[in-house]
Each structure stands twice: as C-alpha cells, then as structure tokens.
VOBA-1610 file (N, C-alpha, C; in pm, whole numbers, padded with zeros to 5 digits, always signed):
BEGIN
Unk+11116+13212+06131Unk+11108+13232+06239Unk+11191+13098+06336Unk+11161+13170+06460Unk+11233+13076+06590Unk+11187+12963+06619Unk+11296+12849+06619Unk+11237+12702+06685Unk+11163+12731+06739Unk+11154+12819+06882Unk+11043+12794+06965Unk+10894+12843+06935Unk+10912+12975+06842Unk+10778+13048+06791Unk+10695+12861+06699Unk+10817+12802+06633Unk+10677+12686+06567Unk+10696+12632+06615Unk+10739+12568+06751Unk+10714+12452+06808Unk+10581+12544+06879Unk+10612+12626+06993Unk+10456+12665+07007Unk+10313+12648+06894Unk+10346+12727+06768Unk+10206+12716+06668Unk+10179+12521+06631Unk+10287+12470+06635Unk+10292+12298+06620Unk+10178+12309+06687Unk+10245+12358+06854Unk+10102+12290+06955Unk+09985+12314+06954Unk+09949+12430+06872Unk+09803+12482+06867Unk+09740+12375+06713Unk+09786+12290+06663Unk+09780+12219+06527Unk+09633+12183+06572Unk+09660+12074+06723Unk+09508+12001+06781Unk+09391+12056+06819Unk+09447+12190+06872Unk+09294+12290+06901Unk+09283+12325+06754Unk+09368+12332+06695Unk+09302+12404+06504Unk+09193+12257+06434Unk+09244+12191+06480Unk+09185+12047+06363Unk+09043+12027+06456Unk+08979+12076+06595Unk+08906+12068+06646Unk+08785+12179+06652Unk+08869+12259+06541Unk+08825+12392+06594Unk+08791+12462+06717Unk+08874+12480+06764Unk+08822+12485+06904Unk+08974+12644+06936Unk+09015+12659+06818Unk+09152+12788+06845Unk+09113+12932+06839Unk+09107+12995+06926Unk+09088+13162+06900Unk+09107+13198+06784Unk+09012+13308+06740Unk+09052+13372+06615Unk+09152+13447+06558Unk+09240+13490+06736Unk+09368+13537+06681Unk+09443+13477+06633Unk+09437+13348+06720Unk+09561+13242+06717Unk+09542+13148+06576Unk+09403+13120+06526Unk+09406+13106+06394Unk+09448+13188+06281Unk+09413+13269+06270Unk+09472+13403+06194Unk+09622+13338+06137Unk+09704+13370+06287Unk+09842+13324+06268Unk+09910+13218+06267Unk+09796+13102+06266Unk+09811+13013+06224Unk+09818+12924+06103Unk+09726+13004+06016Unk+09723+12943+05906Unk+09825+13049+05811Unk+09877+13171+05869Unk+09965+13199+05782Unk+10108+13120+05820Unk+10180+13082+05901Unk+10245+12986+05952Unk+10226+12836+05845Unk+10084+12797+05802Unk+10066+12685+05761Unk+10078+12668+05624Unk+10072+12848+05550Unk+10099+12831+05393Unk+10240+12816+05355Unk+10336+12806+05504Unk+10443+12825+05414Unk+10535+12704+05473Unk+10482+12604+05589Unk+10532+12533+05630Unk+10477+12353+05635Unk+10538+12352+05521Unk+10478+12176+05467Unk+10437+12051+05581Unk+10576+12120+05678Unk+10564+12003+05781Unk+10401+11995+05870Unk+10394+12148+05930Unk+10314+12192+05995Unk+10179+12104+05912Unk+10146+12120+05778Unk+10046+12096+05699Unk+10036+11963+05706Unk+10107+11874+05723Unk+10120+11722+05690Unk+10080+11719+05840Unk+10072+11734+05947Unk+10048+11682+06103Unk+09908+11710+06097Unk+09886+11869+06020Unk+09735+11871+06025Unk+09636+11784+06027Unk+09714+11691+05892Unk+09635+11651+05772Unk+09619+11520+05888Unk+09727+11439+05928Unk+09661+11362+06005Unk+09568+11398+06150Unk+09613+11518+06228Unk+09547+11508+06305Unk+09387+11545+06297Unk+09302+11613+06171Unk+09198+11649+06108Unk+09127+11526+06087Unk+09214+11420+06006Unk+09143+11253+05945Unk+09131+11184+06129Unk+09206+11256+06211Unk+09134+11145+06369Unk+09026+11232+06365Unk+09019+11333+06394Unk+08868+11448+06453Unk+08781+11401+06378Unk+08834+11375+06292Unk+08709+11343+06182Unk+08608+11211+06261Unk+08693+11091+06367Unk+08610+10983+06387Unk+08600+11010+06528Unk+08627+11147+06605Unk+08581+11123+06751Unk+08410+11130+06737Unk+08328+11170+06644Unk+08216+11216+06682Unk+08141+11055+06673Unk+08190+10924+06621Unk+08152+10771+06657Unk+08178+10751+06775Unk+08282+10768+06809Unk+08348+10777+06972Unk+08182+10787+07116Unk+08075+10699+07075Unk+07955+10736+07165Unk+07966+10643+07245Unk+07941+10652+07386Unk+07950+10561+07479Unk+07832+10460+07469Unk+07752+10493+07406Unk+07638+10416+07338Unk+07648+10288+07248Unk+07769+10341+07222Unk+07790+10240+07106Unk+07881+10086+07151Unk+07907+10170+07277Unk+08016+10025+07390Unk+07931+09919+07466Unk+08001+09839+07449Unk+07928+09718+07594Unk+08000+09784+07713Unk+07965+09665+07801Unk+07987+09711+07942Unk+08132+09743+07981Unk+08125+09856+08066Unk+08283+09922+08078Unk+08437+09800+08158Unk+08492+09811+08154Unk+08629+09704+08205Unk+08539+09701+08374Unk+08614+09546+08400Unk+08580+09578+08536Unk+08744+09538+08583Unk+08720+09609+08710Unk+08859+09573+08771Unk+08864+09446+08844Unk+08990+09377+08805Unk+09043+09249+08919Unk+08972+09220+08968Unk+08892+09098+09059Unk+08866+09023+09174Unk+09002+09027+09328Unk+08938+09060+09420Unk+09042+09113+09473Unk+09095+09017+09527Unk+09080+08839+09518Unk+09126+08752+09569Unk+09238+08711+09459Unk+09268+08792+09342Unk+09390+08772+09220Unk+09500+08801+09303Unk+09498+08927+09399Unk+09643+08924+09471Unk+09682+08820+09515Unk+09602+08734+09610Unk+09646+08659+09708Unk+09622+08467+09576Unk+09584+08480+09502Unk+09631+08401+09389Unk+09747+08393+09364Unk+09788+08484+09353Unk+09945+08528+09283Unk+10013+08515+09335Unk+10036+08564+09468Unk+10078+08564+09576Unk+10135+08377+09590Unk+09993+08314+09639Unk+10042+08175+09651Unk+10145+08126+09525Unk+10044+08159+09399Unk+10131+08067+09316Unk+10323+08108+09303Unk+10392+08229+09376Unk+10464+08234+09361Unk+10557+08228+09485Unk+10478+08171+09598Unk+10534+08110+09700Unk+10555+07978+09646Unk+10393+07884+09600Unk+10421+07746+09601Unk+10536+07713+09473Unk+10605+07866+09370Unk+10760+07797+09283Unk+10851+07840+09379Unk+10828+07917+09468Unk+10983+07953+09551Unk+10996+07816+09611Unk+10868+07738+09683Unk+10900+07610+09748Unk+10951+07435+09671Unk+10910+07482+09566Unk+10984+07397+09485Unk+11077+07426+09418Unk+11150+07553+09389Unk+11251+07626+09348Unk+11400+07517+09470Unk+11300+07523+09558Unk+11440+07554+09692Unk+11396+07355+09706Unk+11342+07275+09710Unk+11291+07143+09674Unk+11355+07071+09583Unk+11407+07141+09528Unk+11448+07118+09350Unk+11607+07156+09451Unk+11709+07251+09471Unk+11809+07330+09553Unk+11844+07190+09678Unk+11774+07141+09713Unk+11787+07033+09829Unk+11790+06879+09802Unk+11733+06871+09641Unk+11706+06733+09580Unk+11895+06734+09491Unk+11919+06901+09444Unk+12036+06864+09374Unk+12191+06885+09465Unk+12111+06920+09603Unk+12297+06924+09695Unk+12223+06805+09750Unk+12167+06729+09794Unk+12163+06544+09847Unk+12252+06481+09705Unk+12213+06516+09637Unk+12257+06426+09513Unk+12440+06447+09511Unk+12509+06554+09482Unk+12628+06641+09491Unk+12751+06559+09624Unk+12622+06568+09769Unk+12670+06481+09852Unk+12676+06336+09839Unk+12551+06277+09799Unk+12574+06144+09768Unk+12714+06081+09672Unk+12736+06151+09565Unk+12782+06125+09454Unk+12928+06129+09539Unk+12957+06228+09649Unk+13104+06264+09622Unk+13114+06122+09787Unk+13014+06081+09863Unk+13048+06007+09930Unk+13065+05888+09892Unk+13029+05823+09767Unk+13026+05722+09679Unk+13153+05727+09646Unk+13217+05833+09600Unk+13335+05870+09479Unk+13470+05826+09645Unk+13411+05877+09756Unk+13550+05835+09818Unk+13526+05706+09857Unk+13407+05617+09894Unk+13346+05482+09946Unk+13455+05410+09797Unk+13407+05466+09731Unk+13513+05350+09593Unk+13696+05407+09591Unk+13701+05479+09628Unk+13878+05516+09679Unk+13897+05427+09788Unk+13829+05451+09914Unk+13889+05332+10022Unk+13885+05129+09950Unk+13738+05151+09890Unk+13735+05010+09838Unk+13876+04952+09765Unk+13868+05092+09683Unk+14008+05042+09608Unk+14134+04985+09675Unk+14201+05115+09737Unk+14312+05109+09826Unk+14311+04947+09927Unk+14206+04903+09911Unk+14197+04789+10054Unk+14202+04669+09937Unk+14163+04687+09832Unk+14193+04544+09739Unk+14300+04571+09664Unk+14362+04691+09662Unk+14470+04695+09563Unk+14583+04639+09670Unk+14589+04641+09842Unk+14660+04608+09971Unk+14678+04480+09975Unk+14484+04459+09952Unk+14493+04280+09966Unk+14463+04247+10139Unk+14416+04385+10179Unk+14404+04409+10314Unk+14469+04373+10405Unk+14615+04418+10372Unk+14744+04405+10476Unk+14702+04487+10576Unk+14758+04437+10676Unk+14734+04476+10799Unk+14578+04397+10886Unk+14505+04425+10779Unk+14358+04459+10867Unk+14333+04355+10912Unk+14435+04196+10838Unk+14403+04031+10921Unk+14403+04033+11069Unk+14601+04155+11059Unk+14698+04113+11136Unk+14635+04199+11257Unk+14594+04294+11277Unk+14532+04411+11305Unk+14436+04498+11292Unk+14292+04470+11299Unk+14176+04518+11268Unk+14133+04674+11276Unk+14240+04729+11397Unk+14234+04863+11399Unk+14237+04915+11578Unk+14286+05023+11598Unk+14303+05056+11688Unk+14217+05205+11727Unk+14115+05196+11829Unk+14025+05265+11962Unk+14067+05382+12001Unk+14097+05516+11945Unk+14150+05582+12060Unk+13997+05687+12098Unk+13991+05731+12215Unk+13960+05778+12315Unk+13960+05906+12300Unk+13965+06083+12323Unk+13951+06178+12406Unk+13918+06197+12505Unk+13984+06245+12586Unk+13948+06274+12784Unk+13945+06412+12791Unk+13950+06476+12860Unk+13896+06592+12931Unk+13814+06666+12797Unk+13789+06677+12766Unk+13621+06766+12652Unk+13566+06793+12759Unk+13538+06973+12655Unk+13378+07041+12702Unk+13256+06923+12718Unk+13183+07030+12773Unk+13074+06874+12795Unk+12985+06898+12677Unk+12940+06753+12634Unk+12878+06783+12538Unk+12884+06728+12412Unk+13014+06726+12473Unk+13111+06713+12269Unk+13219+06585+12288Unk+13229+06454+12232Unk+13253+06356+12211Unk+13338+06366+12091Unk+13460+06287+12111Unk+13538+06252+11993Unk+13621+06131+12041Unk+13666+06128+11936Unk+13668+05949+11962Unk+13708+05929+11760Unk+13841+05782+11766Unk+13907+05792+11658Unk+13917+05645+11643Unk+13927+05588+11530Unk+13984+05458+11481Unk+14057+05456+11400Unk+14205+05405+11403Unk+14358+05429+11351Unk+14321+05255+11251Unk+14300+05289+11122Unk+14367+05111+11074Unk+14442+05098+10998Unk+14605+05044+11039Unk+14710+05024+10966Unk+14713+04935+10807Unk+14765+05042+10730Unk+14755+04980+10551Unk+14890+05009+10515Unk+14899+04982+10373Unk+14993+04971+10314Unk+15054+05118+10274Unk+14978+05192+10253Unk+14968+05356+10202Unk+14981+05424+10341Unk+14970+05388+10423Unk+14971+05414+10584Unk+14863+05433+10691Unk+14803+05521+10729Unk+14656+05458+10827Unk+14554+05530+10805Unk+14459+05464+10781Unk+14319+05516+10750Unk+14251+05554+10871Unk+14189+05666+10883Unk+14134+05716+11026Unk+13959+05740+11027Unk+13907+05678+11148Unk+13813+05656+11119Unk+13775+05800+11213Unk+13697+05906+11179Unk+13745+06000+11329Unk+13548+06005+11341Unk+13537+06053+11484Unk+13396+06050+11495Unk+13363+06147+11616Unk+13289+06285+11574Unk+13306+06401+11652Unk+13155+06435+11677Unk+13083+06475+11800Unk+12913+06496+11890Unk+12960+06598+11945Unk+12860+06691+11896Unk+12801+06817+12008Unk+12915+06946+11957Unk+12966+06974+11835Unk+13063+07094+11789Unk+12927+07149+11767Unk+12953+07293+11705Unk+12889+07365+11626Unk+12900+07351+11507Unk+12781+07342+11414Unk+12684+07306+11265Unk+12847+07418+11197Unk+12906+07338+11102Unk+12968+07405+11023Unk+13123+07447+11058Unk+13163+07407+11184Unk+13272+07354+11248Unk+13381+07289+11154Unk+13482+07361+11127Unk+13622+07322+11079Unk+13633+07192+11130Unk+13677+07099+11061Unk+13774+07022+11197Unk+13874+06936+11093Unk+14047+06973+11137Unk+14134+06911+11067Unk+14208+06839+11188Unk+14274+06724+11085Unk+14264+06577+11149Unk+14452+06571+11112Unk+14557+06569+11245Unk+14682+06487+11205Unk+14732+06427+11277Unk+14830+06302+11205Unk+14908+06223+11313Unk+15036+06270+11381Unk+15068+06237+11486Unk+15247+06307+11509Unk+15306+06181+11527Unk+15399+06179+11466Unk+15537+06071+11552Unk+15614+06068+11637Unk+15692+05974+11685Unk+15821+05959+11769Unk+15839+06127+11817Unk+15922+06209+11688Unk+15987+06289+11675Unk+15872+06448+11708Unk+15767+06400+11715Unk+15666+06496+11756Unk+15582+06572+11624Unk+15658+06534+11542Unk+15620+06589+11370Unk+15454+06579+11368Unk+15422+06721+11300Unk+15268+06596+11232Unk+15229+06626+11063Unk+15145+06463+11053Unk+15120+06460+10932Unk+14955+06490+10886Unk+14919+06590+10831Unk+14814+06653+10822Unk+14741+06475+10722Unk+14641+06449+10793Unk+14546+06351+10705Unk+14398+06411+10696Unk+14388+06510+10666Unk+14295+06597+10577Unk+14160+06667+10684Unk+14059+06737+10662Unk+13960+06779+10682Unk+13821+06760+10676Unk+13775+06818+10743Unk+13600+06830+10714Unk+13502+06897+10772Unk+13398+06875+10786Unk+13363+06983+10820Unk+13181+06908+10937Unk+13166+07000+11071Unk+13096+06922+11097Unk+12932+06971+11066Unk+12851+06896+11064Unk+12737+06925+10995Unk+12634+06953+11122Unk+12482+07090+11070Unk+12377+07065+11086Unk+12352+06975+11236Unk+12485+06975+11345Unk+12433+06930+11481Unk+12476+06797+11480Unk+12452+06715+11383Unk+12444+06588+11405Unk+12584+06511+11393Unk+12556+06373+11449Unk+12739+06300+11437Unk+12763+06291+11289Unk+12910+06328+11329Unk+12977+06361+11209Unk+13122+06229+11173Unk+13098+06153+11141Unk+13137+06038+11144Unk+13260+05998+10989Unk+13372+06057+10964Unk+13446+06107+10855Unk+13557+06013+10860Unk+13575+05989+10694Unk+13678+05865+10720Unk+13853+06018+10632Unk+13919+05952+10708Unk+14038+06033+10656Unk+14157+05933+10611Unk+14245+05967+10578Unk+14358+05929+10586Unk+14525+05923+10603Unk+14634+05923+10635Unk+14768+05999+10644Unk+14859+05893+10585Unk+14962+05999+10532Unk+15117+05880+10451Unk+15161+05843+10639Unk+15107+05856+10750Unk+15247+05842+10786Unk+15203+05705+10870Unk+15296+05569+10885Unk+15227+05441+10920Unk+15190+05441+11087Unk+15100+05354+11134Unk+15021+05352+11276Unk+15147+05293+11363Unk+15234+05232+11300Unk+15336+05159+11421Unk+15471+05294+11405Unk+15452+05401+11350Unk+15507+05531+11395Unk+15452+05639+11438Unk+15258+05617+11489Unk+15225+05743+11546Unk+15136+05683+11683Unk+15217+05819+11704Unk+15261+05836+11845Unk+15115+05927+11919Unk+15040+05984+11837Unk+14937+06100+11852Unk+14815+06125+11817Unk+14757+06175+11833Unk+14651+06218+11683Unk+14581+06348+11745Unk+14580+06440+11678Unk+14527+06585+11708Unk+14420+06584+11599Unk+14326+06711+11630Unk+14246+06727+11581Unk+14175+06851+11643Unk+14144+06973+11533Unk+14154+07114+11581Unk+13952+07096+11501Unk+13899+07146+11668Unk+13794+07169+11564Unk+13733+07313+11629Unk+13746+07403+11487Unk+13761+07591+11477Unk+13873+07601+11533Unk+13913+07666+11627Unk+13983+07687+11715Unk+14029+07630+11804Unk+13965+07538+11905Unk+14000+07439+11990Unk+14064+07325+11895Unk+14202+07272+12019Unk+14248+07142+11969Unk+14234+07063+12072Unk+14263+06972+12013Unk+14264+06876+12123Unk+14376+06736+12075Unk+14428+06676+12163Unk+14533+06565+12125Unk+14515+06458+12255Unk+14522+06322+12167Unk+14477+06193+12230Unk+14632+06113+12206Unk+14710+06044+12277Unk+14838+05920+12247Unk+14733+05825+12188Unk+14879+05755+12109Unk+14800+05646+12085Unk+14847+05521+12113Unk+14762+05429+12164Unk+14805+05324+12222Unk+14854+05329+12397Unk+14851+05436+12443Unk+14834+05483+12585Unk+14684+05519+12685Unk+14617+05448+12616Unk+14457+05448+12654Unk+14404+05596+12683Unk+14331+05637+12691Unk+14231+05768+12695Unk+14267+05869+12752Unk+14314+05986+12697Unk+14369+06105+12759Unk+14397+06171+12635Unk+14330+06329+12698Unk+14357+06437+12633Unk+14418+06548+12673Unk+14484+06638+12576Unk+14521+06771+12641Unk+14469+06891+12533Unk+14417+07020+12550Unk+14368+07126+12505Unk+14426+07286+12476Unk+14467+07335+12375Unk+14520+07440+12390Unk+14444+07494+12303Unk+14517+07650+12305Unk+14430+07736+12117Unk+14507+07702+12067Unk+14438+07704+11910Unk+14549+07715+11798Unk+14666+07764+11760Unk+14617+07898+11813Unk+14754+08051+11772Unk+14868+07935+11836Unk+14849+07840+11944Unk+14915+07838+12052Unk+15013+07703+11960Unk+14945+07674+11871Unk+14978+07538+11871Unk+15009+07517+11720Unk+15133+07471+11635Unk+15192+07476+11536Unk+15197+07324+11444Unk+15078+07343+11398Unk+15014+07182+11352Unk+15066+07149+11253
//
C-alpha cells in the first residue's frame, strides 16, 4: 500500500471508533487493520477515549467559565505603566549617583592638587576673571583663571547654549600656540560651571578660547573684556 493510501485509512480510524464510518469504507479499513499493527494500536487508543464520551454530560458540570471583567485590561495597563515609571525613576537615581560620584572625584583631585602645592600662587594672586564680549543674545560666557604649580586652573561659566552642546576650552601663549584645557557639555539649559586645568602657566597665558558647538569665542587675558568670534572650521585650535 502506498503512503498516501495508508494516510487516508489512518484518518478514518476516528470515525470507525465512533461507529460513524460508511459500510464500504469500514470493510476496507478492517481489511487494512488485519495487516497493520500500527493502525490497530492507534485504534485501541481511540476506542478507549470514545468509551468515555458518554460520560461528558453537560448537566454533570458546574457553571461555565466566565469571561474576564472588562476592567481587567485597564488594571493590567495601569500596572505596566507603574512599572515603567518605577524603572525610569531607578534609572534617574542611578544617573544622579554616577554624576555625583564624578563630581566628587573631580573635587577630590582638585583638593589633592591644592594640598600638594600648598596653595602656591593662590595667596599672591586669587585668580583673574575674564569676561567674554561680543556674544550672541542670551549667551553669557566668563572664566576665572587661578595660577598653580601644575599650570592654570580654569573655572568656566557658560549660560544660554543649547542643551547637550560640547564646549572645548583652550589657553594661548604669547606665540599664539593653543593648549587644551579639556571639555564639558552644557546640560539641560541650566548654567554650567566647569572646573578645568591646563599645563600652560597663567603668566604665559595671553588669551582663552572656548568652542561652543561650531562657534568659537576668544577673550584676551589681562586686557579687559573683549572677544572675537569665527567659524570653528576656520580656526585650528
């Protein structure tokens, strides 16, 4: 017998077990069963299940299953929303902890430098304030330069830039050479007061430059408030 023929006879086993198979097909299936042990075993299982069907009287069962209440979907959605809010709150607390740890580490480094140098230079010169002029509307930039044995400590103040803007700071010596003092990002539209440092000695510094995004501002050191502005692509810092 072909595989297809065997499959068709096997599909008829359920109707045969329930006594619903037509006489012609019944005779063919019984002939097949005499020579197919696999189908005989499957028929025995079907007949055992068929014998239990009369016991499935609906009157013997209790109340039918009820549909879930309509407000269940709202409660599930509210629970999911609450979990999302809690997760965002945990992430904000984690971010704040990282930021606080970073600020603490920076403060510790600055304190160590001050203790190591014994405050050298600070008593003689508490620092020089530099104001940037010719700035766009609503933008404020200033700096305080403090001399140290390791170079110059820079307190950089920025206000009014776009949140997330990268700010890079440089000091320039008498020959116009630039010395990087590091970078920071202006965050959330709030005032940013970043503490940076440069290896260039304050006595050798003639200008301070800050690149705020794609705009650059320069202020002379020790010559009063003024500034110039140009496109960053035209300035090789």
